[in-house]
C-alpha positions in Angstrom: 164.6 60.0 132.8 167.1 57.3 133.6 164.8 54.5 132.4 164.3 56.4 128.9 168.1 56.7 128.6 168.7 53.0 129.3 166.2 52.2 126.4 167.9 54.6 124.1 171.2 52.9 124.8 169.6 49.5 124.5 168.1 50.8 120.9 171.4 52.2 119.8 173.2 48.9 120.8 170.6 46.9 118.7 170.8 49.3 115.8 174.7 48.9 115.7 174.3 45.1 115.9 171.7 45.0 113.2 173.8 47.3 110.9 176.6 44.9 111.4 174.6 42.2 110.0 173.2 44.2 107.1 177.0 45.3 106.2 178.0 41.7 106.2 175.2 40.6 103.7 175.8 43.9 101.8 178.8 42.4 99.7 178.0 40.8 96.4 180.6 37.8 96.7 179.2 37.0 100.2 175.5 37.0 98.6 176.8 34.7 95.9 178.2 32.5 98.5 174.9 32.5 100.6 173.0 31.6 97.5 175.3 28.6 97.0 174.8 27.4 100.4 171.2 27.6 100.4 170.3 24.1 99.4 173.4 22.2 100.4 176.4 22.8 102.9 179.7 23.0 100.8 183.5 22.9 101.5 185.7 25.6 100.4 186.8 23.7 97.5 183.3 23.1 96.3 182.5 26.9 96.7 185.8 28.0 94.7 184.3 25.6 91.7 180.6 27.2 92.1 181.6 30.8 92.6 185.0 31.2 90.8 186.3 33.3 93.7 189.7 32.5 94.6 190.4 30.3 97.7 192.1 33.1 99.6 189.6 35.6 99.0 186.6 32.9 99.7 188.3 32.1 103.0 188.3 35.7 103.7 184.5 36.2 102.9 183.7 32.7 105.0 185.7 34.2 108.0 183.5 37.3 107.9 180.3 35.3 107.6 181.1 33.0 110.2 182.4 35.7 112.8 179.0 37.6 112.2 177.1 34.2 112.8 175.7 33.9 109.1 177.4 30.6 108.5 178.7 27.8 110.7 181.1 24.8 110.1 181.1 21.2 110.7 183.7 18.7 109.9 183.0 15.3 108.1 186.4 13.5 107.9 189.1 15.6 106.8 186.4 18.1 105.0 185.2 21.2 106.7 181.5 22.3 105.5 180.1 25.5 105.5 176.2 26.0 106.1 173.8 28.7 106.8 173.5 28.9 110.5 169.9 30.1 110.6 167.4 29.5 107.8 166.0 32.9 108.4 169.0 34.3 106.6 167.7 32.9 103.3 164.2 34.1 104.0 165.7 37.7 104.7 167.8 37.3 101.3 164.9 36.1 99.2 162.4 38.8 100.7 165.2 41.7 99.6 165.4 39.9 96.3 161.4 40.4 96.0 161.6 44.1 97.0 164.3 44.6 94.4 162.2 42.8 91.7 159.1 44.9 92.5 161.2 48.3 92.5 162.7 47.3 89.2 159.5 46.5 87.7 158.1 49.8 88.8 161.0 51.5 87.3 160.4 49.7 84.1 157.0 50.8 84.0 158.0 54.2 84.7 160.5 54.1 81.7 158.0 52.5 79.4 155.6 55.2 80.2 158.0 58.0 79.6 159.3 56.7 76.1 155.8 55.7 75.0 154.3 59.2 75.9 154.3 61.7 73.0 155.1 65.2 73.3 
């Protein structure tokens, strides 16, 4: 019985951590930031130019992403560059995008079928 309780506690802790990562990624601005970092590391100024997000707001989002281990930083001279900390983050991002695309295609088919159906 104690072993089962210990397993439940470990699973709950895992689910809590998993949820935190998902919550971190469940923000459209953070998704845009990640999409801009997928190919190349960028500075805050570069990200401001690419996204149009204010520097203050962008810095807040980057801090959240960094705290949760999604992005990391490295310094080159006076510039601090942000990068994706684990390439699997982009794989997960792309997989969710594929799921969304498939769901929207299915919904589109349902709508077209309903519109074209004669009553």
